[in-house]
RORO-660630 format. One record per residue: x, y, z of N, C-alpha, C, O, CB in turn. Coordinates in steps of 0.001 Angstrom, whole numbers, plus 524288, in hexadecimal, padded with zeros to 5 digits. Atoms other than C-alpha are relative to their C-alpha. Last residue first. Glycine has a CB too. Example, Ala and Ser with C-alpha at 12.3 -4.5 7.8 and 13.67 -1.06 7.14 Angstrom:
% RORO-660630
((7FCCC, 7FB5A, 7FFC4), (83566, 7FBDC, 81BE4), (7FCFE, 80442, 802DA), (7FEFB, 80896, 80383), (8019E, 801CE, 7FA79))
((8037A, 7FB5A, 80000), (8300C, 7EE6C, 81E78), (80384, 804B0, 80000), (80790, 8049D, 80299), (7FC20, 8001B, 804DE))
% end
This chain:
% RORO-660630
((7F986, 80321, 7FD97), (2C969, 820D8, 1F6D8), (8000A, 7FB0A, 7FDFB), (803BC, 7F819, 7FEE1), (800EF, 7FEEF, 8073C))
((7FB45, 7FDB5, 802B7), (2BF49, 82885, 1EE1A), (805D1, 7FDF7, 801BD), (80A37, 7FE6E, 7FFD8), (7FFC5, 805FD, 800F2))
((7FF63, 801DE, 80587), (2B4A1, 821FC, 1F36A), (80449, 8007D, 7FE5B), (806E5, 7FC7F, 7FDBE), (7FD2B, 80210, 7FC83))
((7FFAF, 8051F, 7FDD0), (2B72F, 82847, 2029E), (8002E, 7FD42, 7FC24), (80442, 7FABD, 7FC82), (7FC3E, 7FE56, 80353))
((80325, 805D1, 7FEFD), (2B70D, 833A6, 1FCF0), (801A6, 7FBD1, 8010A), (805AD, 7FA45, 7FEEB), (7FD97, 7FE38, 7FC9E))
((7FFD3, 801DF, 7FA9C), (2BFE4, 83F57, 1FC16), (7FC1E, 7FFE8, 801C7), (7F9DF, 8033A, 8046F), (8029F, 80228, 80330))
((803B4, 7FEAD, 7FE05), (2C3E0, 84287, 1EE0E), (7FF0A, 7FDE5, 80771), (8027F, 7FBC2, 80A04), (7FC53, 7FE12, 7FBBF))
((801CE, 801AC, 7FCF9), (2D161, 843DC, 1E9E3), (7FBCB, 7FEA5, 802B4), (7FD2A, 7FE6C, 8074E), (8014F, 800F5, 800F2))
((806BC, 801B2, 802B0), (2D28E, 84C1B, 1DFB9), (7FDF6, 7FC1E, 802DE), (7F97B, 7FACA, 801BB), (7FF8E, 7FD71, 7F988))
((80201, 7FD6D, 802E1), (2DE5B, 85319, 1E7DA), (7FC16, 7FF18, 7FD98), (7F8BA, 80285, 7FDE7), (8024A, 800FE, 7FDE4))
((802E1, 7FEDC, 7FC39), (2E206, 847E5, 1F14F), (7FD2E, 80676, 7FD35), (7F9B7, 8086D, 7FFE5), (80402, 7FFF1, 805F4))
((7FE58, 7FABD, 7FFFB), (2E716, 84134, 1E510), (7FC2F, 80116, 80376), (7F7DA, 7FF0B, 80312), (8004B, 80344, 7FAE1))
((802AD, 7F942, 801B6), (2E381, 8320C, 1E895), (80479, 80547, 7FF13), (80913, 80512, 80071), (7FBA4, 8027E, 80622))
((7FEFC, 7FEE7, 8052F), (2ECB5, 8279C, 1EB3E), (7FDC3, 802FD, 7FCB6), (7FF62, 804A7, 7F880), (80003, 7FCC7, 7FE05))
((80313, 802EC, 803A8), (2E4F0, 82277, 1F7E4), (8016A, 8012F, 7FAFB), (7FE17, 7FFDE, 7F7C5), (7FAA7, 800C5, 80091))
((7FEC6, 804FE, 7FFF7), (2F0AB, 825A6, 1FEC6), (7FD4F, 7FD14, 7FC51), (7FEF0, 7F986, 7F984), (7FF64, 7FE15, 8048D))
((7FC91, 800F4, 803F1), (2EF7D, 833A9, 1F7BA), (8001D, 7F73F, 80319), (8005A, 7F379, 80020), (8077A, 805D8, 8008D))
((80018, 8017A, 8071F), (2E378, 83503, 1FB77), (80397, 7FEC5, 7FEAF), (80321, 7FBE4, 7FADB), (7FF06, 803A9, 7FBDB))
((803C7, 8050C, 8012F), (2E63E, 83188, 20B12), (7FC68, 8013C, 7F8D9), (7F9A4, 7FE01, 7F69B), (7FA31, 7FFDD, 80699))
((7FC3D, 80447, 800BA), (2F246, 83B8B, 20A34), (7FC4C, 7FCB5, 7FF71), (7FD05, 7FA50, 7FB56), (80425, 7FEA2, 8041A))
((7FEFF, 800F6, 80826), (2E744, 846F4, 2052A), (80548, 7F92F, 801C6), (805FB, 7F5DA, 7FE60), (80642, 809D2, 7FAAE))
((7FDC2, 7FC1E, 7FE47), (2DE5C, 843C6, 212F9), (803F7, 7FFE5, 7F9CE), (8035A, 7FCE2, 7F61C), (802B0, 7FF2C, 806A9))
((7FA93, 80192, 8010D), (2D33F, 83F2C, 20CD5), (80314, 803B4, 801D5), (80210, 80867, 801BD), (80145, 7FF12, 7FAB3))
((7FAF5, 7FC0A, 80084), (2C64F, 845F6, 21296), (80315, 7FD01, 7FF46), (80305, 7FA46, 8033B), (801DB, 80391, 8042D))
((7F989, 8037F, 7FEC9), (2B8B3, 83E10, 211A8), (802B2, 80422, 7FD1B), (80178, 806BA, 7F93F), (80176, 7F881, 7FCDE))
((7FB2F, 7FDDE, 80235), (2AAC9, 844EC, 213AA), (8066A, 7FD94, 7FFBB), (80922, 7FD52, 803B0), (80026, 80470, 802AB))
((7FE68, 801AF, 805C7), (29E9B, 83D11, 2164A), (803BD, 80245, 7FB6C), (803CE, 801A1, 7F6A8), (7FBC7, 7FFF2, 7FDB7))
((80132, 7FD5F, 80566), (29986, 84829, 21D43), (80215, 7FD99, 7FC27), (802F8, 7FF63, 7F7C7), (801A4, 80527, 7FF67))
((80664, 7FAEE, 801EC), (29520, 8413A, 227F2), (800C7, 80380, 7FD07), (7FD1B, 80672, 7FC0C), (7FD31, 8040D, 80470))
((805F0, 802C1, 80015), (29ED4, 836D0, 2283C), (7FD19, 8025F, 7FF43), (7FA2D, 80195, 7FB86), (7FDDE, 7FDC5, 803A6))
((8020E, 7FD56, 7FE84), (2ACCD, 83FC6, 22613), (7FA73, 7FDD5, 7FF64), (7F7E2, 7FFF6, 7FBED), (80199, 8041A, 7FE4C))
((805A1, 80063, 800B0), (2B7C0, 836DC, 2228A), (7FC7C, 803EF, 8032F), (7FE8A, 80553, 8074D), (7FE7B, 7FAA0, 80164))
((805A6, 800D4, 7FAFB), (2C2C3, 83BDB, 223F9), (7FCB3, 801BA, 7FD6A), (7FB75, 805A4, 7FAEA), (7FF8B, 8033F, 8061B))
((8061A, 7FF3C, 80317), (2CEE8, 83720, 21CFD), (7FE76, 802B2, 805FF), (7FFFF, 802A2, 80A8D), (7FB6F, 7F8D0, 7FD48))
((80300, 8011D, 7FAD3), (2E06C, 832EA, 22089), (7F898, 80463, 7FD70), (7F8E5, 807A5, 7F9EA), (80542, 803DB, 80785))
((804DC, 7FDDC, 800BB), (2EB0B, 83062, 2193C), (7FC6A, 801A0, 802BA), (7FD79, 800DE, 8075B), (7FE22, 7FDFA, 7FE25))
((80745, 7FF99, 7FBB1), (2F697, 82DD3, 21C8E), (7FC83, 80312, 7FE3F), (7FCCA, 807D6, 7FDAD), (7FFD5, 802B6, 80685))
((8033D, 80056, 8049A), (3058C, 82CAC, 214D0), (7F9EF, 7FC9D, 80295), (7F876, 7F810, 80317), (803E6, 7FC3A, 7FAA8))
((8023A, 804ED, 7FEC7), (30B97, 82EB6, 21FF6), (7FEA2, 7FD09, 7FD6F), (7FEA7, 7F86F, 7FED5), (7FD0C, 7FFE8, 8021C))
((7FA97, 8030C, 7FE57), (312D7, 83B7C, 21A99), (7FFA0, 7F9C5, 802CA), (80398, 7F721, 80369), (802FF, 803FB, 804A2))
((7FB69, 800C1, 80389), (3084C, 84033, 21418), (80271, 7FBCF, 800AE), (80272, 7F777, 7FE9D), (80394, 80399, 80038))
((80357, 80528, 80370), (2FDF3, 83BF0, 21FF2), (801F3, 7FE8B, 7F9A7), (80123, 7FA88, 7F720), (7F8E9, 80207, 7FF41))
((80070, 80521, 7FCE9), (30651, 8442E, 228F4), (7FF67, 7FB1B, 7FA62), (80216, 7F7E2, 7F807), (7F985, 80061, 804ED))
((7FA0B, 8019B, 8012B), (307BF, 85056, 21EA1), (80215, 7FA72, 80034), (804B6, 7F7DD, 7FD1C), (80346, 802A3, 803AA))
((8003F, 7FFFB, 80356), (2F81B, 8524A, 21F14), (80656, 7FCB3, 7FEA4), (80701, 7F894, 7FC41), (7FE16, 80500, 7FEBD))
((803E4, 805AD, 801E4), (2F71C, 8503F, 22B36), (8020A, 7FC71, 7FA58), (80363, 7F7F0, 7F957), (7F8E7, 8028D, 7FE32))
((7FC83, 805BE, 7FF3B), (301C5, 85A0D, 22CC0), (7FDC8, 7FB07, 7FFFA), (80012, 7F6D0, 7FFA5), (80297, 7FFAC, 804EF))
((7F9A1, 7FFA1, 804F7), (2FCF0, 86249, 223F0), (800BA, 7FCDA, 80303), (800F0, 7F85F, 80146), (80565, 80550, 7FE96))
((800F3, 8025B, 80336), (2EE8D, 861E5, 22C5C), (802F6, 7FE7F, 7FAAC), (80160, 7FCB0, 7F683), (7FCB7, 801A6, 7FFCE))
((7FDF0, 80543, 7FF57), (2F663, 864A5, 237BB), (7FD63, 7FC3D, 7FBAE), (7FE67, 7F78E, 7FB49), (7FED3, 7FDF9, 805EC))
((7FC78, 801E2, 801AE), (2F90B, 871C2, 2315C), (8016F, 7FABE, 802B4), (805CF, 7F8BF, 802CC), (80350, 8038F, 7FFF4))
((7FC9B, 800A3, 802C5), (2EC9C, 874EB, 22EA2), (804DA, 7FD7A, 7FF4B), (805EA, 7FAC4, 7FB77), (80048, 802A8, 7FF9F))
((801D4, 80493, 80211), (2E6C6, 87199, 23B32), (801C3, 7FF44, 7FAE1), (802E8, 7FABE, 7F9BB), (7FABD, 7FFBC, 80033))
((7FC39, 80528, 7FDFB), (2F184, 879F6, 241B1), (7FB58, 7FBF5, 7FD08), (7FD48, 7F79C, 7FC59), (8012A, 7FEFC, 8089B))
((7FB5E, 7FFDC, 801B0), (2ECAE, 886BC, 2375C), (8048D, 7F84C, 803A7), (80836, 7F58F, 80229), (80208, 807E9, 8027A))
((7FF4C, 801C0, 804B8), (2DFBA, 88448, 23AE5), (8045E, 7FE84, 7FD2A), (804AF, 7FAA2, 7FA59), (7FE57, 80296, 7FDDE))
((8035D, 80503, 7FEE5), (2E101, 88488, 24A72), (80043, 7FDFB, 7F97D), (80243, 7F9BB, 7F876), (7F8BE, 80179, 802F1))
((7FA66, 803B7, 7FFCC), (2EA99, 89067, 24721), (7FDF8, 7F9A8, 8015B), (8011C, 7F603, 80158), (804D7, 80284, 805CF))
((7FCB9, 7FEB8, 804EC), (2E0F3, 8983B, 23F81), (80488, 7FB1F, 800F9), (8070F, 7F845, 7FE0A), (802CE, 8072B, 7FFEE))
((801BB, 80490, 803D9), (2D598, 8931D, 248EC), (80550, 7FEE8, 7FB8D), (8064C, 7FADC, 7F925), (7F9BF, 80232, 7FC51))
((7FDB1, 804C6, 7FE4B), (2DECF, 8991F, 254BC), (7FCE9, 7FD5F, 7FB34), (7FF03, 7F934, 7FA0B), (7FEE5, 7FDD7, 806AB))
((7FC1E, 801BB, 7FFEC), (2DE35, 8A4A6, 24C71), (8002B, 7FA12, 801B0), (801D8, 7F69D, 7FECB), (8027D, 80334, 80287))
((7FCBC, 800CE, 805C5), (2D170, 8A788, 249A3), (80639, 7FD51, 7FF11), (8078F, 7FA79, 7FB6E), (800B0, 805E5, 7FDC9))
((80246, 8056A, 803D1), (2CCA9, 8A411, 25686), (803B8, 7FE21, 7FC8A), (806C9, 7FA73, 7FC1C), (7FAF7, 8013A, 7FC11))
((7FE4C, 803A3, 7FE94), (2D6B0, 8AEC6, 25C4C), (7FE59, 7F9D4, 7FF94), (800F7, 7F5D9, 8003C), (80052, 80183, 80380))
((7FC90, 8000C, 80191), (2D1F8, 8B85D, 252B5), (803F2, 7FC1A, 8029E), (807CF, 7FABE, 8001A), (800C0, 80458, 7FFA8))
((8001C, 80156, 8067A), (2C3F5, 8B6BB, 25675), (805A2, 7FC92, 7FE01), (80608, 7F7E2, 7FD01), (7FFCF, 80691, 7FC38))
((80066, 8045D, 7FF89), (2C7F2, 8B7ED, 2654E), (7FDFA, 7FC07, 7F981), (7FE6B, 7F776, 7F810), (7FC5E, 80031, 804DB))
((7FBE9, 802C1, 7FD20), (2CBDE, 8C4D2, 26335), (7FF2B, 7F81A, 7FD91), (800AA, 7F570, 7F9DB), (7FE63, 80194, 8081D))
((7FB3E, 7FF77, 80792), (2C1D7, 8C8AF, 2584A), (805A5, 7FE49, 8033A), (80950, 7FC7B, 800B2), (80155, 809E6, 7FB9F))
((802E0, 80389, 80402), (2B856, 8C44D, 26569), (80340, 7FF51, 7FB4D), (8042F, 7FB41, 7F8E6), (7FA8A, 80253, 7FE41))
((7FE0A, 80551, 7FCB6), (2BFF7, 8CC35, 26EA0), (7FCAA, 7FCC2, 7FB63), (7FF3D, 7FDE2, 7F77C), (7FDAA, 7FF05, 807F4))
((7F925, 80084, 8025C), (2C106, 8D8AD, 265E6), (801D9, 7FA76, 80185), (805C8, 7F80D, 8002A), (804F5, 804E7, 8035D))
((7FE4A, 8012F, 8062F), (2B09D, 8D73F, 264F7), (806AD, 7FE62, 7FECD), (80884, 7FB6A, 7FB7F), (7FEA5, 8060E, 7FC5F))
((80192, 80688, 8047B), (2ADDE, 8D468, 27074), (800BE, 80000, 7FDB1), (80207, 7FBB8, 7FBEB), (7FC74, 7FD53, 7FDFB))
((7FD30, 803F1, 7FCB0), (2B71F, 8E104, 27678), (7FD5E, 7F955, 7FD05), (7FFAB, 7F5D8, 7FAA4), (7FDF8, 8016B, 807D6))
((7F99E, 7FDFC, 80354), (2AFF4, 8E9D1, 26BCB), (80241, 7FB12, 80344), (801A8, 7F6CD, 80122), (803DE, 8080A, 801B8))
((80216, 803A8, 80743), (2A0BD, 8E4F7, 26F77), (806C1, 7FDB6, 7FD2B), (80872, 7F9FC, 7FAA4), (7FC1A, 8075D, 7F902))
((7FF20, 80556, 7FEDC), (2A676, 8E7C7, 27EDB), (7FFF0, 7FCAB, 7FB11), (801E3, 7F868, 7F9FD), (7FC0A, 7FE24, 803CD))
((7FB77, 801AB, 7FEDB), (2A9B4, 8F4D2, 27B0C), (801E2, 7FA5F, 7FF8D), (805D2, 7F83C, 7FDCD), (8007C, 80179, 8043A))
((7FA98, 7FF8F, 8040D), (29F77, 8F69F, 2743D), (80529, 7FCF9, 7FF7F), (80786, 7FA20, 7FC6E), (80225, 8049A, 800C0))
((8022A, 802D9, 802F4), (29614, 8F36A, 27D34), (8031B, 7FE54, 7FC3E), (80478, 7FA00, 7FAA9), (7FC3C, 801DD, 7FE7F))
((7FFB9, 8052C, 7FB6B), (29D15, 8FA9F, 28980), (7FE86, 7FBEF, 7FBEE), (80086, 7F7B9, 7FD1D), (7FB09, 8001A, 8061B))
((7F988, 7FF73, 8014F), (29C96, 90742, 27E06), (80176, 7FA29, 803E7), (80524, 7F7CF, 801E4), (803B4, 80784, 802E8))
((7FEDC, 7FFF6, 804E5), (28C4B, 9043F, 27F0B), (806A1, 7FF60, 7FDFD), (807F2, 7FC30, 7FAA3), (7FD87, 804DC, 7FE72))
((802B5, 80464, 7FE02), (28AEF, 901EF, 28E0D), (8034A, 7FEB7, 7F844), (806BD, 7FBC2, 7F6B3), (7F73C, 80057, 802A5))
((7FAD1, 802D8, 7FD8D), (29521, 90F40, 28F4E), (7FD6E, 7F9E6, 7FCBA), (800CF, 7F7ED, 7F9EE), (800B8, 80017, 808FA))
((8009C, 803EC, 8041B), (28C3C, 916A8, 286A6), (803D3, 7FA9D, 80043), (805C0, 7F788, 7FD1D), (8010B, 80301, 7FACE))
((7FADC, 802A5, 7FCD0), (28579, 91F98, 291F4), (8009D, 7FB91, 7FB32), (7FCE3, 7F908, 7F986), (7FE96, 7FCEB, 80792))
((8027B, 80693, 7FF29), (278E9, 925D5, 28937), (80686, 7FF6C, 80110), (809E5, 80165, 7FE41), (7FC09, 7FB60, 7F94B))
((7FC5F, 802EC, 7FE5C), (277AD, 934AF, 28B86), (80065, 7FB9A, 800AB), (7FE26, 7F9C9, 80483), (80110, 800FC, 802C9))
((80041, 8055A, 7FE8D), (26BF7, 93B71, 28501), (805AC, 7FE2E, 800C6), (8085B, 7FEBD, 7FCD2), (7FD02, 7FCB0, 7FBCF))
((7FC66, 801B4, 80222), (268E7, 94A9C, 28225), (80114, 7F8BA, 8018A), (7FCEF, 7F72E, 8036E), (8042A, 80423, 80198))
((7FFAB, 804F2, 7FD5E), (2607B, 95447, 281A7), (8049E, 7FBF5, 7FD13), (806CF, 7FBF3, 7F8CB), (7F9F2, 7FD6C, 7FFDF))
((7FFC4, 80681, 80440), (26306, 960EA, 27B67), (7FFF6, 7FD25, 80443), (80222, 7FE87, 80853), (80619, 7FDF8, 7FB6C))
((80079, 80413, 7FB2D), (25B85, 96EDF, 27DE8), (80329, 7FB3D, 7FDB0), (80281, 7F9BF, 7F92A), (7F932, 7FE26, 801BB))
((7FEA7, 803B7, 7FFD8), (25D55, 97A83, 2762A), (80090, 7FA4E, 80366), (8042C, 7F9A4, 80681), (80235, 801A2, 7FF15))
((7FBB2, 80208, 7FD3B), (2539F, 9850C, 27852), (80208, 7FB83, 7FD18), (7FEFD, 7F957, 7FA13), (7FE9E, 7FE90, 80568))
((7FD6B, 7FD38, 8008C), (248C5, 98BB4, 26F4E), (8066E, 7FF86, 804AF), (80986, 80318, 80594), (7FC15, 8042A, 80003))
((7FFB9, 7FBFC, 7FD43), (23F13, 98661, 274DB), (80302, 802F4, 7FFA2), (80329, 8068B, 802D3), (7FFF5, 7FF72, 8036F))
((804D3, 7FF1A, 7FAB2), (244AC, 9783D, 2743A), (7FECC, 804E2, 80087), (801B5, 806B1, 803E7), (801B4, 7FE71, 80615))
((80179, 7FA36, 8001F), (250DB, 97567, 26970), (7FA9C, 80023, 80252), (7F7B9, 7FD4E, 7FFB7), (80012, 8029B, 7FA0F))
((804FD, 7FEC9, 7FFC0), (255C8, 96761, 26E58), (7FEB8, 8066E, 7FE2C), (800F2, 80981, 80120), (7FE6F, 7FEA0, 805B0))
((801D5, 7FC33, 7FEC3), (2622C, 9611B, 26BE9), (7FB28, 80162, 7FCB6), (7F9B5, 8005E, 7F83D), (803B3, 80334, 8001D))
((804A5, 7FD55, 80558), (264BF, 953FD, 26C37), (7FEEF, 805A4, 803B5), (7FE3A, 80672, 80865), (7F7F8, 7FB0C, 7FE73))
((8013C, 7FC97, 7FE30), (27053, 94C7F, 274AD), (7FC50, 801BB, 7F967), (7FCAA, 800AB, 7F4BA), (8051E, 80336, 8030A))
((802B1, 7FC8C, 802DD), (27476, 93F68, 2743F), (7FCC3, 80794, 80248), (7FB0F, 808FA, 8068E), (7FBCE, 7FB90, 7FE83))
((80271, 7FB12, 7FE5A), (2807C, 93BA1, 27BCD), (7FB46, 7FFB8, 7FB15), (7FD18, 7FEBC, 7F6BE), (804B8, 805E7, 80003))
((7FFF4, 7FD22, 80122), (286B6, 92EF0, 27D72), (7FC68, 80416, 7FEB4), (7F823, 802DF, 8008D), (801D5, 7FECE, 7FE7E))
((8034F, 7FF0E, 80155), (290F5, 92986, 284D6), (7FCB7, 803B8, 7FB94), (7FF23, 80756, 7F988), (7FFC9, 8000E, 80301))
((80181, 7FEF1, 804BE), (29B43, 922C8, 28969), (7FBEB, 80048, 7FEE0), (7F954, 7FC3E, 7FF33), (80154, 7FDCF, 7FD55))
((80438, 80248, 802DC), (29FCB, 9256A, 295C6), (7FEB9, 8013A, 7F9B5), (7FF38, 80545, 7F727), (7FBA1, 80176, 802FC))
((8016A, 7FEAA, 8067F), (2A99A, 92CAE, 29E22), (7FD62, 7FB5C, 7FE5F), (7FE2C, 7F771, 8010C), (8056F, 80114, 7FBB0))
((7FF56, 804B6, 80479), (2A7D7, 92B08, 2ABDA), (80024, 801C0, 7FB2B), (7FCDB, 804E5, 7F99D), (7FBBE, 7FBFF, 7FFCD))
((7FAFE, 80050, 7FFF2), (2A53E, 935B6, 2B7BE), (80506, 7FB04, 7FD14), (80946, 7F965, 7FEA2), (7FFF4, 8004A, 8051B))
((7FC40, 7FB53, 7FE45), (29B02, 93A8F, 2B474), (8030D, 80025, 800CA), (805A2, 8041E, 7FFF3), (7FFF7, 8023B, 8029A))
((80003, 7FDF3, 804FB), (2966C, 92D50, 2B000), (80168, 80581, 800D2), (804D0, 80655, 7FD87), (7FAE3, 7FF3B, 7FD2B))
((7FC9C, 801EB, 802D0), (2965F, 9281B, 2BCCA), (8000F, 801C5, 7F936), (8001B, 7FDB2, 7F6A8), (7FF34, 7FA8B, 80129))
((7F8FF, 7FDE1, 7FED8), (29103, 9349D, 2C3C6), (80331, 7F9D5, 7FE66), (807A7, 7F9D0, 80031), (801B3, 80251, 808FC))
((7FDB4, 8030C, 7FB38), (28322, 93190, 2BD43), (8054A, 8010A, 80153), (8083C, 80220, 7FDAE), (7FFC9, 7FA65, 7FF3D))
((7FDFA, 805BE, 8001C), (27C5F, 93031, 2AFC0), (803B4, 7FF8A, 80680), (8052F, 7FB5E, 80861), (804B8, 7FF02, 7F966))
((80361, 8061B, 7FECB), (27477, 93C33, 2B3A2), (800A0, 7FC3C, 7FF20), (7FD15, 7F93B, 8005D), (7FC44, 7FEE5, 7FEAF))
((8007E, 80254, 7FAB1), (27D83, 94516, 2B943), (7F8B4, 7FD19, 7FEF7), (7F4EC, 7FBE1, 801AB), (80103, 8061B, 805E6))
((7FC20, 8015E, 7FBD3), (28671, 943D9, 2AD2F), (7FC43, 80154, 80553), (7FEA8, 7FFB2, 8092A), (80624, 803EA, 7FF7D))
((7FE4C, 8057B, 801DB), (27BA6, 94477, 2A1E9), (802E7, 7FE06, 80656), (80122, 7FA9F, 8093C), (80521, 8005F, 7F9A6))
((80343, 80414, 800B5), (2749A, 95239, 2A633), (8020F, 7FA41, 7FFE0), (7FF95, 7F7A3, 8030F), (7FD90, 80111, 7FB9E))
((804DA, 7FD84, 7FC2A), (27E5F, 95CA3, 2AA3F), (7FB33, 7FBEF, 80046), (7F941, 7FB39, 8049D), (7FD69, 80629, 7FD50))
((7FD21, 7FE61, 7FC2E), (28C49, 95847, 2A50E), (7FA79, 8002C, 8044D), (7FA49, 7FEEB, 808F0), (803AD, 805D2, 7FE71))
((7FBD6, 80730, 7FE47), (28648, 94F24, 297B1), (80088, 802C8, 80663), (7FDEF, 7FFFE, 80951), (809A4, 7FE3D, 7FB3B))
((8039C, 8024C, 7FF9F), (27C09, 95B56, 295DC), (8018D, 7FB82, 800CE), (7FE98, 7F7FB, 80231), (7FD22, 8009B, 7FCD3))
((8013A, 7FC3B, 7FADA), (286CD, 96707, 29699), (7FC2D, 7FB24, 80247), (7FBDA, 7FAFA, 80712), (7FC5B, 8074A, 7FEA7))
((7FCEE, 8016E, 7FC0F), (28FF1, 95E06, 28D33), (7FC8D, 80274, 80706), (7FDC1, 801D4, 80BA3), (8068D, 8031C, 7FE0E))
((800AB, 80687, 7FE06), (28324, 95C03, 284F5), (806BF, 80011, 80570), (8073E, 7FCFD, 8091A), (8014A, 7F9BA, 7F79E))
((804E8, 800F7, 7FEA3), (280C2, 96B9D, 28327), (800FB, 7F8AE, 80248), (7FF20, 7F6D1, 8064F), (7FB87, 8018B, 7FA0A))
((80012, 7FE0E, 7FADA), (28DFC, 96F56, 283B4), (7FA4D, 7FD63, 80412), (7F937, 7FC61, 808A5), (7FFDB, 806DC, 7FF0B))
((7FBC0, 80109, 7FDAB), (29005, 96703, 2772A), (7FF72, 801BA, 806E4), (8005B, 7FEAB, 80A7D), (80461, 80309, 7FC97))
((80066, 80667, 80011), (2844B, 96BC8, 27173), (802CE, 7FBE4, 803DE), (80077, 7F8E4, 806CF), (801FF, 7FE63, 7FAF3))
((805D4, 80106, 7FBD9), (28601, 978B5, 27498), (7FF50, 7F900, 800C6), (7FF85, 7F59A, 8042C), (7F8D8, 802F4, 7FBF4))
((7FCD0, 8002A, 7FC17), (295B5, 976C6, 26BE7), (7F81F, 800F4, 8054C), (7F787, 7FE21, 80925), (806C2, 80682, 7FF17))
((7FDC1, 802F5, 7FF9F), (28DA9, 97109, 261B2), (802C2, 80130, 80466), (8037F, 7FD55, 8072D), (801CC, 7FEFE, 7FC38))
((80308, 80269, 7FF68), (28412, 97CA8, 260FF), (8018C, 7FA6C, 80150), (7FE0B, 7F7DD, 80362), (7FD6C, 800EA, 7FC8C))
((802DF, 7FFEB, 7F9D9), (28EB9, 98517, 262A2), (7FB65, 7FAFD, 800B9), (7FB9A, 7F87A, 804D1), (7FC40, 806AD, 800E7))
((80570, 7FD11, 80173), (2962D, 97DBA, 2573C), (7FF6F, 802AF, 806AD), (8017E, 80155, 80ACE), (7F9B7, 7FAAC, 7FD7F))
((8042C, 800E9, 80263), (2A2A2, 976C4, 25D8A), (7FB96, 80549, 7FE5F), (7FB8D, 80991, 80090), (7FDEA, 7FC0F, 80369))
((802F5, 7FF29, 7FE3F), (2B009, 97A45, 25C32), (7FB12, 7FE62, 7FE72), (7F9EA, 7FDB9, 7F9D3), (800C1, 80353, 80082))
((804DC, 80192, 801DD), (2BBB4, 973BF, 257CA), (7FCBA, 80119, 80302), (7FD1F, 7FEA6, 80721), (7FF69, 7FB6D, 7FEE0))
((8019A, 7FDA2, 7FB50), (2C91F, 97B88, 256C7), (7F8BB, 7FE30, 7FEB2), (7F5D9, 80016, 7FB59), (80236, 807B8, 80060))
((80486, 7FFE4, 800B1), (2D2BD, 97414, 24EC1), (7FA09, 80311, 80425), (7F9BC, 8015D, 808A1), (80046, 7FAFE, 7FF58))
% end
């Protein structure tokens, strides 16, 4: 497929190219002449006394590109750290669950019970085996001092 610009767009393309070569390049120095950099170009066509004039601005977008890259790298690092920490927490929770299961098994085998009393909150928790030792049903036993 042959793609051709309209005469007006072709004139604009040539004008932008000439503008970049004749006006922008000499003003921005030798570094930019030999290096590519991201840029934003804004052009405006003006009709003045029957002649067509173009005015334009070129803005170096290197700082914005670097900031975008830094944000992307930071986001990727944060996502990696969150994934690592989530995996650590999952493993820690699995270990706690396993230890809790082992404690319940050990208490049942040894016929020993335990309780935990939070003085500040006034909350009392009994192990299932402690409730059984007291001859109560763990499903209906209220965890209180008076209930024992």
